[in-house]
PDB file of N, CA, C and O in Angstrom:
ATOM      1  N   MET A   1     -16.743  -2.145  -8.210  1.00  0.00           N
ATOM      2  CA  MET A   1     -16.297  -2.548  -7.211  1.00  0.00           C
ATOM      3  C   MET A   1     -16.987  -2.938  -5.823  1.00  0.00           C
ATOM      4  O   MET A   1     -16.993  -2.223  -4.821  1.00  0.00           O
ATOM      5  N   LYS A   2     -17.442  -3.932  -5.921  1.00  0.00           N
ATOM      6  CA  LYS A   2     -18.184  -4.411  -4.111  1.00  0.00           C
ATOM      7  C   LYS A   2     -16.211  -4.538  -3.120  1.00  0.00           C
ATOM      8  O   LYS A   2     -15.197  -5.212  -3.301  1.00  0.00           O
ATOM      9  N   MET A   3     -16.622  -3.509  -2.191  1.00  0.00           N
ATOM     10  CA  MET A   3     -15.626  -3.755  -1.211  1.00  0.00           C
ATOM     11  C   MET A   3     -15.625  -4.612  -0.040  1.00  0.00           C
ATOM     12  O   MET A   3     -15.378  -4.215   1.098  1.00  0.00           O
ATOM     13  N   LYS A   4     -15.969  -6.045  -0.430  1.00  0.00           N
ATOM     14  CA  LYS A   4     -15.871  -6.594   0.881  1.00  0.00           C
ATOM     15  C   LYS A   4     -14.442  -7.730   1.531  1.00  0.00           C
ATOM     16  O   LYS A   4     -14.365  -8.266   2.637  1.00  0.00           O
ATOM     17  N   ASN A   5     -13.434  -7.797   0.331  1.00  0.00           N
ATOM     18  CA  ASN A   5     -12.197  -8.352   1.076  1.00  0.00           C
ATOM     19  C   ASN A   5     -11.259  -7.224   0.535  1.00  0.00           C
ATOM     20  O   ASN A   5     -11.089  -6.828  -0.618  1.00  0.00           O
ATOM     21  N   PRO A   6     -10.835  -6.921   1.437  1.00  0.00           N
ATOM     22  CA  PRO A   6      -9.748  -5.780   0.621  1.00  0.00           C
ATOM     23  C   PRO A   6      -8.396  -6.639  -0.017  1.00  0.00           C
ATOM     24  O   PRO A   6      -7.575  -5.945  -0.617  1.00  0.00           O
ATOM     25  N   TYR A   7      -8.187  -7.790   0.061  1.00  0.00           N
ATOM     26  CA  TYR A   7      -7.157  -8.499  -0.340  1.00  0.00           C
ATOM     27  C   TYR A   7      -7.809  -8.770  -2.379  1.00  0.00           C
ATOM     28  O   TYR A   7      -6.979  -8.824  -3.287  1.00  0.00           O
ATOM     29  N   ASP A   8      -8.901  -8.857  -2.567  1.00  0.00           N
ATOM     30  CA  ASP A   8      -9.870  -8.302  -4.333  1.00  0.00           C
ATOM     31  C   ASP A   8      -9.145  -6.991  -4.629  1.00  0.00           C
ATOM     32  O   ASP A   8      -9.289  -6.504  -5.751  1.00  0.00           O
ATOM     33  N   ILE A   9      -8.400  -6.393  -3.754  1.00  0.00           N
ATOM     34  CA  ILE A   9      -8.124  -5.047  -4.470  1.00  0.00           C
ATOM     35  C   ILE A   9      -6.355  -4.802  -4.302  1.00  0.00           C
ATOM     36  O   ILE A   9      -5.711  -4.086  -5.070  1.00  0.00           O
ATOM     37  N   LEU A  10      -5.790  -5.527  -3.187  1.00  0.00           N
ATOM     38  CA  LEU A  10      -4.280  -5.411  -2.644  1.00  0.00           C
ATOM     39  C   LEU A  10      -3.805  -6.560  -3.464  1.00  0.00           C
ATOM     40  O   LEU A  10      -4.446  -7.610  -3.405  1.00  0.00           O
ATOM     41  N   ASP A  11      -2.638  -6.465  -4.302  1.00  0.00           N
ATOM     42  CA  ASP A  11      -2.201  -7.898  -4.731  1.00  0.00           C
ATOM     43  C   ASP A  11      -1.297  -8.234  -3.885  1.00  0.00           C
ATOM     44  O   ASP A  11      -1.319  -9.370  -3.410  1.00  0.00           O
ATOM     45  N   TYR A  12      -0.287  -7.289  -3.512  1.00  0.00           N
ATOM     46  CA  TYR A  12       1.290  -7.785  -2.896  1.00  0.00           C
ATOM     47  C   TYR A  12       2.008  -6.732  -2.764  1.00  0.00           C
ATOM     48  O   TYR A  12       2.206  -6.018  -3.748  1.00  0.00           O
ATOM     49  N   PRO A  13       2.510  -6.441  -1.602  1.00  0.00           N
ATOM     50  CA  PRO A  13       3.382  -5.500  -0.905  1.00  0.00           C
ATOM     51  C   PRO A  13       4.979  -5.575  -2.859  1.00  0.00           C
ATOM     52  O   PRO A  13       5.272  -6.405  -3.719  1.00  0.00           O
ATOM     53  N   LEU A  14       5.345  -4.353  -2.543  1.00  0.00           N
ATOM     54  CA  LEU A  14       6.469  -4.231  -3.627  1.00  0.00           C
ATOM     55  C   LEU A  14       7.387  -4.786  -2.752  1.00  0.00           C
ATOM     56  O   LEU A  14       7.108  -4.415  -1.612  1.00  0.00           O
ATOM     57  N   ARG A  15       8.658  -5.731  -2.780  1.00  0.00           N
ATOM     58  CA  ARG A  15       9.932  -5.460  -2.135  1.00  0.00           C
ATOM     59  C   ARG A  15      10.959  -5.279  -3.225  1.00  0.00           C
ATOM     60  O   ARG A  15      11.467  -6.135  -3.948  1.00  0.00           O
ATOM     61  N   THR A  16      11.127  -4.136  -3.188  1.00  0.00           N
ATOM     62  CA  THR A  16      12.679  -3.594  -3.902  1.00  0.00           C
ATOM     63  C   THR A  16      12.945  -3.166  -2.772  1.00  0.00           C
ATOM     64  O   THR A  16      12.334  -3.295  -1.712  1.00  0.00           O
ATOM     65  N   GLU A  17      14.701  -2.195  -3.235  1.00  0.00           N
ATOM     66  CA  GLU A  17      15.523  -1.712  -2.161  1.00  0.00           C
ATOM     67  C   GLU A  17      14.697  -0.581  -2.663  1.00  0.00           C
ATOM     68  O   GLU A  17      14.853   0.245  -1.763  1.00  0.00           O
ATOM     69  N   LYS A  18      13.836   0.020  -3.633  1.00  0.00           N
ATOM     70  CA  LYS A  18      13.441   1.766  -3.425  1.00  0.00           C
ATOM     71  C   LYS A  18      12.171   1.786  -2.242  1.00  0.00           C
ATOM     72  O   LYS A  18      11.976   2.662  -1.400  1.00  0.00           O
ATOM     73  N   ALA A  19      11.050  -0.001  -2.566  1.00  0.00           N
ATOM     74  CA  ALA A  19      10.164  -0.087  -2.020  1.00  0.00           C
ATOM     75  C   ALA A  19      10.907   0.458  -0.038  1.00  0.00           C
ATOM     76  O   ALA A  19      10.671   1.467   0.626  1.00  0.00           O
ATOM     77  N   VAL A  20      11.563  -0.450   0.191  1.00  0.00           N
ATOM     78  CA  VAL A  20      12.091  -0.266   1.957  1.00  0.00           C
ATOM     79  C   VAL A  20      12.759   1.105   1.890  1.00  0.00           C
ATOM     80  O   VAL A  20      12.718   1.505   3.054  1.00  0.00           O
ATOM     81  N   ARG A  21      13.283   1.925   1.228  1.00  0.00           N
ATOM     82  CA  ARG A  21      13.873   2.903   1.181  1.00  0.00           C
ATOM     83  C   ARG A  21      12.348   3.764   1.335  1.00  0.00           C
ATOM     84  O   ARG A  21      12.532   4.736   2.067  1.00  0.00           O
ATOM     85  N   GLU A  22      11.431   3.710   1.028  1.00  0.00           N
ATOM     86  CA  GLU A  22      10.071   4.228   1.329  1.00  0.00           C
ATOM     87  C   GLU A  22       9.500   4.300   2.132  1.00  0.00           C
ATOM     88  O   GLU A  22       8.931   5.334   2.482  1.00  0.00           O
ATOM     89  N   VAL A  23       9.446   3.053   2.795  1.00  0.00           N
ATOM     90  CA  VAL A  23       9.480   2.570   4.162  1.00  0.00           C
ATOM     91  C   VAL A  23       9.925   3.222   5.463  1.00  0.00           C
ATOM     92  O   VAL A  23       9.202   3.327   6.453  1.00  0.00           O
ATOM     93  N   GLU A  24      11.106   3.625   5.376  1.00  0.00           N
ATOM     94  CA  GLU A  24      12.073   4.093   5.986  1.00  0.00           C
ATOM     95  C   GLU A  24      11.918   5.612   6.101  1.00  0.00           C
ATOM     96  O   GLU A  24      11.803   6.225   7.162  1.00  0.00           O
ATOM     97  N   ALA A  25      11.927   5.990   5.223  1.00  0.00           N
ATOM     98  CA  ALA A  25      12.057   7.370   5.048  1.00  0.00           C
ATOM     99  C   ALA A  25      10.818   8.462   4.975  1.00  0.00           C
ATOM    100  O   ALA A  25      10.643   9.589   5.436  1.00  0.00           O
ATOM    101  N   ASN A  26      10.163   7.686   4.279  1.00  0.00           N
ATOM    102  CA  ASN A  26       8.364   8.442   4.177  1.00  0.00           C
ATOM    103  C   ASN A  26       7.749   8.029   4.753  1.00  0.00           C
ATOM    104  O   ASN A  26       6.634   8.464   4.467  1.00  0.00           O
ATOM    105  N   ASN A  27       7.670   6.968   5.962  1.00  0.00           N
ATOM    106  CA  ASN A  27       6.657   6.047   5.877  1.00  0.00           C
ATOM    107  C   ASN A  27       5.591   5.763   5.303  1.00  0.00           C
ATOM    108  O   ASN A  27       4.410   5.974   5.578  1.00  0.00           O
ATOM    109  N   CYS A  28       6.353   5.027   4.087  1.00  0.00           N
ATOM    110  CA  CYS A  28       5.090   4.991   3.171  1.00  0.00           C
ATOM    111  C   CYS A  28       5.449   3.554   2.382  1.00  0.00           C
ATOM    112  O   CYS A  28       6.593   3.239   2.057  1.00  0.00           O
ATOM    113  N   ILE A  29       4.255   2.744   2.137  1.00  0.00           N
ATOM    114  CA  ILE A  29       4.500   0.812   1.463  1.00  0.00           C
ATOM    115  C   ILE A  29       4.055   1.092   0.597  1.00  0.00           C
ATOM    116  O   ILE A  29       3.078   1.840   0.618  1.00  0.00           O
ATOM    117  N   ILE A  30       4.602   0.591  -0.605  1.00  0.00           N
ATOM    118  CA  ILE A  30       3.856   0.549  -2.259  1.00  0.00           C
ATOM    119  C   ILE A  30       3.599  -0.599  -2.310  1.00  0.00           C
ATOM    120  O   ILE A  30       4.275  -1.584  -2.016  1.00  0.00           O
ATOM    121  N   PHE A  31       1.988  -0.436  -2.923  1.00  0.00           N
ATOM    122  CA  PHE A  31       1.196  -2.096  -3.270  1.00  0.00           C
ATOM    123  C   PHE A  31       1.176  -2.221  -4.733  1.00  0.00           C
ATOM    124  O   PHE A  31       1.220  -1.249  -5.487  1.00  0.00           O
ATOM    125  N   ILE A  32       1.115  -3.323  -5.077  1.00  0.00           N
ATOM    126  CA  ILE A  32       0.610  -3.367  -6.151  1.00  0.00           C
ATOM    127  C   ILE A  32      -1.089  -4.094  -6.346  1.00  0.00           C
ATOM    128  O   ILE A  32      -1.653  -5.111  -5.941  1.00  0.00           O
ATOM    129  N   VAL A  33      -1.466  -2.887  -7.219  1.00  0.00           N
ATOM    130  CA  VAL A  33      -2.894  -2.998  -7.164  1.00  0.00           C
ATOM    131  C   VAL A  33      -3.617  -3.661  -8.184  1.00  0.00           C
ATOM    132  O   VAL A  33      -2.969  -4.075  -9.145  1.00  0.00           O
ATOM    133  N   LYS A  34      -4.829  -3.835  -8.153  1.00  0.00           N
ATOM    134  CA  LYS A  34      -5.892  -4.038  -9.163  1.00  0.00           C
ATOM    135  C   LYS A  34      -5.838  -2.786  -9.973  1.00  0.00           C
ATOM    136  O   LYS A  34      -5.940  -1.662  -9.482  1.00  0.00           O
ATOM    137  N   LYS A  35      -5.610  -3.135 -11.701  1.00  0.00           N
ATOM    138  CA  LYS A  35      -5.562  -1.500 -12.330  1.00  0.00           C
ATOM    139  C   LYS A  35      -6.895  -0.893 -12.138  1.00  0.00           C
ATOM    140  O   LYS A  35      -7.023   0.321 -11.974  1.00  0.00           O
ATOM    141  N   ASN A  36      -7.853  -1.687 -12.156  1.00  0.00           N
ATOM    142  CA  ASN A  36      -9.027  -0.213 -12.131  1.00  0.00           C
ATOM    143  C   ASN A  36      -9.900  -0.258 -10.891  1.00  0.00           C
ATOM    144  O   ASN A  36     -11.110  -0.476 -10.830  1.00  0.00           O
ATOM    145  N   THR A  37      -8.886   0.039  -9.742  1.00  0.00           N
ATOM    146  CA  THR A  37      -9.392   0.263  -8.280  1.00  0.00           C
ATOM    147  C   THR A  37      -9.005   1.765  -8.544  1.00  0.00           C
ATOM    148  O   THR A  37      -8.396   2.103  -9.559  1.00  0.00           O
ATOM    149  N   THR A  38      -9.445   2.742  -7.452  1.00  0.00           N
ATOM    150  CA  THR A  38      -9.554   4.022  -7.327  1.00  0.00           C
ATOM    151  C   THR A  38      -9.128   4.551  -6.240  1.00  0.00           C
ATOM    152  O   THR A  38      -9.802   4.169  -5.283  1.00  0.00           O
ATOM    153  N   LYS A  39      -8.066   5.468  -5.883  1.00  0.00           N
ATOM    154  CA  LYS A  39      -7.582   6.012  -4.465  1.00  0.00           C
ATOM    155  C   LYS A  39      -8.388   5.782  -3.255  1.00  0.00           C
ATOM    156  O   LYS A  39      -7.784   5.640  -2.192  1.00  0.00           O
ATOM    157  N   LYS A  40      -9.882   5.719  -3.280  1.00  0.00           N
ATOM    158  CA  LYS A  40     -11.070   5.668  -2.338  1.00  0.00           C
ATOM    159  C   LYS A  40     -10.827   4.341  -1.647  1.00  0.00           C
ATOM    160  O   LYS A  40     -10.509   4.175  -0.470  1.00  0.00           O
ATOM    161  N   GLN A  41     -11.078   3.219  -2.793  1.00  0.00           N
ATOM    162  CA  GLN A  41     -11.131   1.954  -2.956  1.00  0.00           C
ATOM    163  C   GLN A  41      -9.674   1.251  -1.982  1.00  0.00           C
ATOM    164  O   GLN A  41      -9.875   0.368  -1.148  1.00  0.00           O
ATOM    165  N   ILE A  42      -8.593   1.671  -2.192  1.00  0.00           N
ATOM    166  CA  ILE A  42      -7.292   1.521  -2.208  1.00  0.00           C
ATOM    167  C   ILE A  42      -6.979   1.390  -0.405  1.00  0.00           C
ATOM    168  O   ILE A  42      -6.626   0.516   0.386  1.00  0.00           O
ATOM    169  N   LYS A  43      -7.453   3.207  -0.369  1.00  0.00           N
ATOM    170  CA  LYS A  43      -7.303   3.460   1.238  1.00  0.00           C
ATOM    171  C   LYS A  43      -8.096   2.527   1.678  1.00  0.00           C
ATOM    172  O   LYS A  43      -7.516   1.695   2.375  1.00  0.00           O
ATOM    173  N   TRP A  44      -9.573   2.308   1.476  1.00  0.00           N
ATOM    174  CA  TRP A  44     -10.619   1.464   2.199  1.00  0.00           C
ATOM    175  C   TRP A  44      -9.802   0.164   2.674  1.00  0.00           C
ATOM    176  O   TRP A  44      -9.675  -0.180   3.849  1.00  0.00           O
ATOM    177  N   ALA A  45      -9.262  -0.507   1.535  1.00  0.00           N
ATOM    178  CA  ALA A  45      -8.724  -2.020   1.746  1.00  0.00           C
ATOM    179  C   ALA A  45      -7.490  -1.741   2.724  1.00  0.00           C
ATOM    180  O   ALA A  45      -7.421  -2.673   3.525  1.00  0.00           O
ATOM    181  N   VAL A  46      -6.363  -0.664   2.971  1.00  0.00           N
ATOM    182  CA  VAL A  46      -5.376  -0.826   3.398  1.00  0.00           C
ATOM    183  C   VAL A  46      -5.209  -0.913   4.880  1.00  0.00           C
ATOM    184  O   VAL A  46      -4.419  -1.536   5.589  1.00  0.00           O
ATOM    185  N   GLU A  47      -6.514   0.167   5.208  1.00  0.00           N
ATOM    186  CA  GLU A  47      -7.576   0.398   6.822  1.00  0.00           C
ATOM    187  C   GLU A  47      -7.640  -0.325   6.969  1.00  0.00           C
ATOM    188  O   GLU A  47      -6.882  -0.701   7.863  1.00  0.00           O
ATOM    189  N   LYS A  48      -8.709  -1.598   6.240  1.00  0.00           N
ATOM    190  CA  LYS A  48      -9.200  -2.431   6.546  1.00  0.00           C
ATOM    191  C   LYS A  48      -8.207  -3.809   7.124  1.00  0.00           C
ATOM    192  O   LYS A  48      -8.241  -4.428   8.188  1.00  0.00           O
ATOM    193  N   ALA A  49      -7.310  -3.953   5.858  1.00  0.00           N
ATOM    194  CA  ALA A  49      -6.347  -5.280   6.284  1.00  0.00           C
ATOM    195  C   ALA A  49      -5.714  -5.042   7.719  1.00  0.00           C
ATOM    196  O   ALA A  49      -6.179  -5.599   8.712  1.00  0.00           O
ATOM    197  N   PHE A  50      -4.773  -4.300   7.766  1.00  0.00           N
ATOM    198  CA  PHE A  50      -4.091  -3.768   8.432  1.00  0.00           C
ATOM    199  C   PHE A  50      -4.440  -2.794   9.725  1.00  0.00           C
ATOM    200  O   PHE A  50      -3.602  -2.565  10.597  1.00  0.00           O
ATOM    201  N   ASP A  51      -5.535  -2.350   9.737  1.00  0.00           N
ATOM    202  CA  ASP A  51      -6.141  -1.421  11.153  1.00  0.00           C
ATOM    203  C   ASP A  51      -5.352  -0.224  11.028  1.00  0.00           C
ATOM    204  O   ASP A  51      -5.110   0.068  12.199  1.00  0.00           O
ATOM    205  N   VAL A  52      -4.895   0.502  10.409  1.00  0.00           N
ATOM    206  CA  VAL A  52      -3.785   1.754  10.114  1.00  0.00           C
ATOM    207  C   VAL A  52      -4.683   3.318   9.948  1.00  0.00           C
ATOM    208  O   VAL A  52      -5.773   3.767  10.302  1.00  0.00           O
ATOM    209  N   LYS A  53      -3.990   3.587   9.510  1.00  0.00           N
ATOM    210  CA  LYS A  53      -4.424   5.325   9.399  1.00  0.00           C
ATOM    211  C   LYS A  53      -4.035   5.309   8.156  1.00  0.00           C
ATOM    212  O   LYS A  53      -3.092   4.572   7.865  1.00  0.00           O
ATOM    213  N   VAL A  54      -4.556   5.971   7.320  1.00  0.00           N
ATOM    214  CA  VAL A  54      -3.861   6.359   5.871  1.00  0.00           C
ATOM    215  C   VAL A  54      -4.051   7.865   5.544  1.00  0.00           C
ATOM    216  O   VAL A  54      -5.190   8.332   5.530  1.00  0.00           O
ATOM    217  N   VAL A  55      -2.834   8.730   5.248  1.00  0.00           N
ATOM    218  CA  VAL A  55      -3.157   9.853   5.371  1.00  0.00           C
ATOM    219  C   VAL A  55      -3.188  10.326   4.062  1.00  0.00           C
ATOM    220  O   VAL A  55      -3.743  11.413   3.904  1.00  0.00           O
ATOM    221  N   GLY A  56      -2.426   9.411   2.466  1.00  0.00           N
ATOM    222  CA  GLY A  56      -2.534   9.977   1.526  1.00  0.00           C
ATOM    223  C   GLY A  56      -1.814   8.953   0.507  1.00  0.00           C
ATOM    224  O   GLY A  56      -0.835   8.292   0.853  1.00  0.00           O
ATOM    225  N   ILE A  57      -2.457   8.871  -0.941  1.00  0.00           N
ATOM    226  CA  ILE A  57      -2.171   7.886  -1.785  1.00  0.00           C
ATOM    227  C   ILE A  57      -1.824   8.253  -3.126  1.00  0.00           C
ATOM    228  O   ILE A  57      -2.620   8.909  -3.797  1.00  0.00           O
ATOM    229  N   ARG A  58      -0.510   7.829  -3.664  1.00  0.00           N
ATOM    230  CA  ARG A  58      -0.327   8.259  -5.081  1.00  0.00           C
ATOM    231  C   ARG A  58      -0.193   6.967  -5.734  1.00  0.00           C
ATOM    232  O   ARG A  58       0.594   6.123  -5.305  1.00  0.00           O
ATOM    233  N   THR A  59      -1.049   6.745  -6.923  1.00  0.00           N
ATOM    234  CA  THR A  59      -0.764   5.851  -8.012  1.00  0.00           C
ATOM    235  C   THR A  59      -0.058   6.118  -9.345  1.00  0.00           C
ATOM    236  O   THR A  59      -0.053   7.160 -10.001  1.00  0.00           O
ATOM    237  N   MET A  60       0.387   5.240  -9.537  1.00  0.00           N
ATOM    238  CA  MET A  60       0.886   4.965 -10.974  1.00  0.00           C
ATOM    239  C   MET A  60       0.840   3.765 -11.592  1.00  0.00           C
ATOM    240  O   MET A  60       0.713   2.800 -10.839  1.00  0.00           O
ATOM    241  N   ILE A  61       0.933   3.471 -13.196  1.00  0.00           N
ATOM    242  CA  ILE A  61       1.115   2.733 -13.840  1.00  0.00           C
ATOM    243  C   ILE A  61       2.641   2.429 -13.891  1.00  0.00           C
ATOM    244  O   ILE A  61       3.296   3.470 -13.851  1.00  0.00           O
ATOM    245  N   ASP A  62       3.382   1.309 -13.969  1.00  0.00           N
ATOM    246  CA  ASP A  62       4.796   1.312 -14.059  1.00  0.00           C
ATOM    247  C   ASP A  62       4.913   0.826 -15.340  1.00  0.00           C
ATOM    248  O   ASP A  62       3.961   0.858 -16.120  1.00  0.00           O
ATOM    249  N   SER A  63       6.409   0.206 -15.743  1.00  0.00           N
ATOM    250  CA  SER A  63       6.442  -0.296 -17.383  1.00  0.00           C
ATOM    251  C   SER A  63       6.287  -1.477 -17.268  1.00  0.00           C
ATOM    252  O   SER A  63       6.374  -2.089 -18.332  1.00  0.00           O
ATOM    253  N   LYS A  64       6.085  -2.071 -16.377  1.00  0.00           N
ATOM    254  CA  LYS A  64       5.072  -3.496 -16.439  1.00  0.00           C
ATOM    255  C   LYS A  64       3.851  -3.679 -16.630  1.00  0.00           C
ATOM    256  O   LYS A  64       3.294  -4.769 -16.506  1.00  0.00           O
ATOM    257  N   GLY A  65       3.299  -2.602 -16.958  1.00  0.00           N
ATOM    258  CA  GLY A  65       1.518  -2.404 -16.860  1.00  0.00           C
ATOM    259  C   GLY A  65       1.120  -2.748 -15.106  1.00  0.00           C
ATOM    260  O   GLY A  65       0.104  -3.397 -14.858  1.00  0.00           O
ATOM    261  N   ARG A  66       1.652  -2.451 -14.441  1.00  0.00           N
ATOM    262  CA  ARG A  66       1.033  -3.131 -13.208  1.00  0.00           C
ATOM    263  C   ARG A  66       0.796  -1.631 -12.433  1.00  0.00           C
ATOM    264  O   ARG A  66       1.498  -0.639 -12.631  1.00  0.00           O
ATOM    265  N   LYS A  67      -0.263  -1.702 -11.586  1.00  0.00           N
ATOM    266  CA  LYS A  67      -0.663  -0.102 -11.055  1.00  0.00           C
ATOM    267  C   LYS A  67      -0.291  -0.539  -9.519  1.00  0.00           C
ATOM    268  O   LYS A  67      -0.610  -1.490  -8.806  1.00  0.00           O
ATOM    269  N   ARG A  68       0.740   0.895  -9.316  1.00  0.00           N
ATOM    270  CA  ARG A  68       1.569   0.859  -7.808  1.00  0.00           C
ATOM    271  C   ARG A  68       0.698   1.943  -6.932  1.00  0.00           C
ATOM    272  O   ARG A  68       0.258   3.051  -7.240  1.00  0.00           O
ATOM    273  N   ALA A  69       0.670   1.652  -6.467  1.00  0.00           N
ATOM    274  CA  ALA A  69       0.133   2.824  -4.830  1.00  0.00           C
ATOM    275  C   ALA A  69       0.752   2.674  -3.736  1.00  0.00           C
ATOM    276  O   ALA A  69       0.767   1.751  -2.922  1.00  0.00           O
ATOM    277  N   TYR A  70       1.537   4.188  -3.808  1.00  0.00           N
ATOM    278  CA  TYR A  70       2.003   4.598  -2.788  1.00  0.00           C
ATOM    279  C   TYR A  70       1.045   5.234  -1.351  1.00  0.00           C
ATOM    280  O   TYR A  70       0.588   6.375  -1.280  1.00  0.00           O
ATOM    281  N   VAL A  71       0.909   4.118  -0.263  1.00  0.00           N
ATOM    282  CA  VAL A  71       0.434   4.654   0.684  1.00  0.00           C
ATOM    283  C   VAL A  71       1.223   5.218   2.041  1.00  0.00           C
ATOM    284  O   VAL A  71       2.084   4.717   2.763  1.00  0.00           O
ATOM    285  N   LYS A  72       0.564   6.422   2.047  1.00  0.00           N
ATOM    286  CA  LYS A  72       1.497   6.720   3.127  1.00  0.00           C
ATOM    287  C   LYS A  72       0.421   6.824   4.171  1.00  0.00           C
ATOM    288  O   LYS A  72      -0.794   6.990   4.059  1.00  0.00           O
ATOM    289  N   LEU A  73       1.300   6.661   5.347  1.00  0.00           N
ATOM    290  CA  LEU A  73       0.397   5.890   6.859  1.00  0.00           C
ATOM    291  C   LEU A  73       0.600   7.337   7.534  1.00  0.00           C
ATOM    292  O   LEU A  73       1.259   8.282   7.100  1.00  0.00           O
ATOM    293  N   SER A  74      -0.028   7.257   8.522  1.00  0.00           N
ATOM    294  CA  SER A  74       0.086   8.447   9.923  1.00  0.00           C
ATOM    295  C   SER A  74       1.090   8.144  10.358  1.00  0.00           C
ATOM    296  O   SER A  74       1.735   7.120  10.133  1.00  0.00           O
ATOM    297  N   LEU A  75       1.356   9.110  11.107  1.00  0.00           N
ATOM    298  CA  LEU A  75       2.809   9.124  11.641  1.00  0.00           C
ATOM    299  C   LEU A  75       2.503   8.168  13.244  1.00  0.00           C
ATOM    300  O   LEU A  75       3.372   7.613  13.916  1.00  0.00           O
ATOM    301  N   ASP A  76       1.040   8.217  13.526  1.00  0.00           N
ATOM    302  CA  ASP A  76       1.140   7.340  14.827  1.00  0.00           C
ATOM    303  C   ASP A  76       1.189   5.556  14.546  1.00  0.00           C
ATOM    304  O   ASP A  76       1.096   4.654  15.378  1.00  0.00           O
ATOM    305  N   THR A  77       1.382   5.473  12.953  1.00  0.00           N
ATOM    306  CA  THR A  77       1.202   3.695  13.126  1.00  0.00           C
ATOM    307  C   THR A  77       2.994   3.597  11.824  1.00  0.00           C
ATOM    308  O   THR A  77       3.037   3.864  10.623  1.00  0.00           O
ATOM    309  N   PRO A  78       3.995   3.192  12.621  1.00  0.00           N
ATOM    310  CA  PRO A  78       4.813   3.383  11.871  1.00  0.00           C
ATOM    311  C   PRO A  78       5.026   2.624  10.572  1.00  0.00           C
ATOM    312  O   PRO A  78       4.538   1.502  10.710  1.00  0.00           O
ATOM    313  N   ALA A  79       5.595   2.794   9.284  1.00  0.00           N
ATOM    314  CA  ALA A  79       5.578   1.588   8.443  1.00  0.00           C
ATOM    315  C   ALA A  79       6.005   0.224   8.405  1.00  0.00           C
ATOM    316  O   ALA A  79       5.607  -0.760   7.783  1.00  0.00           O
ATOM    317  N   ILE A  80       6.971   0.435   9.281  1.00  0.00           N
ATOM    318  CA  ILE A  80       8.121  -0.575   9.680  1.00  0.00           C
ATOM    319  C   ILE A  80       7.413  -1.739  10.231  1.00  0.00           C
ATOM    320  O   ILE A  80       7.878  -2.879  10.216  1.00  0.00           O
ATOM    321  N   ASP A  81       6.149  -1.375  10.769  1.00  0.00           N
ATOM    322  CA  ASP A  81       5.832  -2.591  12.136  1.00  0.00           C
ATOM    323  C   ASP A  81       5.020  -3.262  10.369  1.00  0.00           C
ATOM    324  O   ASP A  81       5.176  -4.431  10.016  1.00  0.00           O
ATOM    325  N   ILE A  82       4.503  -2.595   9.826  1.00  0.00           N
ATOM    326  CA  ILE A  82       3.438  -3.457   8.638  1.00  0.00           C
ATOM    327  C   ILE A  82       4.443  -4.158   7.472  1.00  0.00           C
ATOM    328  O   ILE A  82       4.211  -5.116   6.735  1.00  0.00           O
ATOM    329  N   SER A  83       5.739  -3.247   7.597  1.00  0.00           N
ATOM    330  CA  SER A  83       6.138  -4.202   6.321  1.00  0.00           C
ATOM    331  C   SER A  83       6.722  -5.154   6.828  1.00  0.00           C
ATOM    332  O   SER A  83       6.950  -6.016   5.979  1.00  0.00           O
ATOM    333  N   THR A  84       7.309  -5.580   8.468  1.00  0.00           N
ATOM    334  CA  THR A  84       8.214  -6.579   9.131  1.00  0.00           C
ATOM    335  C   THR A  84       6.917  -7.340   9.091  1.00  0.00           C
ATOM    336  O   THR A  84       7.045  -8.521   8.767  1.00  0.00           O
ATOM    337  N   GLU A  85       5.648  -6.909   9.361  1.00  0.00           N
ATOM    338  CA  GLU A  85       4.472  -8.035   9.760  1.00  0.00           C
ATOM    339  C   GLU A  85       4.217  -8.485   7.756  1.00  0.00           C
ATOM    340  O   GLU A  85       3.379  -9.368   7.574  1.00  0.00           O
ATOM    341  N   LEU A  86       4.807  -7.979   6.628  1.00  0.00           N
ATOM    342  CA  LEU A  86       4.368  -8.779   5.708  1.00  0.00           C
ATOM    343  C   LEU A  86       5.887  -9.113   5.177  1.00  0.00           C
ATOM    344  O   LEU A  86       6.044  -9.320   3.974  1.00  0.00           O
ATOM    345  N   GLY A  87       6.661  -9.148   5.799  1.00  0.00           N
ATOM    346  CA  GLY A  87       7.956  -9.883   5.608  1.00  0.00           C
ATOM    347  C   GLY A  87       8.885  -9.160   4.416  1.00  0.00           C
ATOM    348  O   GLY A  87       9.600  -9.706   3.575  1.00  0.00           O
ATOM    349  N   MET A  88       8.619  -7.733   4.642  1.00  0.00           N
ATOM    350  CA  MET A  88       9.835  -7.029   3.713  1.00  0.00           C
ATOM    351  C   MET A  88      11.068  -7.163   4.497  1.00  0.00           C
ATOM    352  O   MET A  88      12.062  -7.801   4.150  1.00  0.00           O
ATOM    353  N   VAL A  89      10.888  -6.390   5.773  1.00  0.00           N
ATOM    354  CA  VAL A  89      12.318  -6.185   6.061  1.00  0.00           C
ATOM    355  C   VAL A  89      12.766  -7.397   7.064  1.00  0.00           C
ATOM    356  O   VAL A  89      13.926  -7.468   7.467  1.00  0.00           O
TER     357      VAL A  89
END
């Protein structure tokens, strides 16, 4: 997969109560991503799209068959700022 546009990798941020709690408690944003992407590609896409520093990524396939990426941001970039920009909060 060529990495030119970060939105080819990131589908949309998850907007559930649990996702908002993750933002507040763990400085983490949950994205639904393309199923065939790697953690390295997800990290590149988030850093490029939002100009932030990513410190960790966890991925899982949910019960609906979507791939979730739990993206933990560095402490100098509050996830609440990004979630506000995305219209989650």
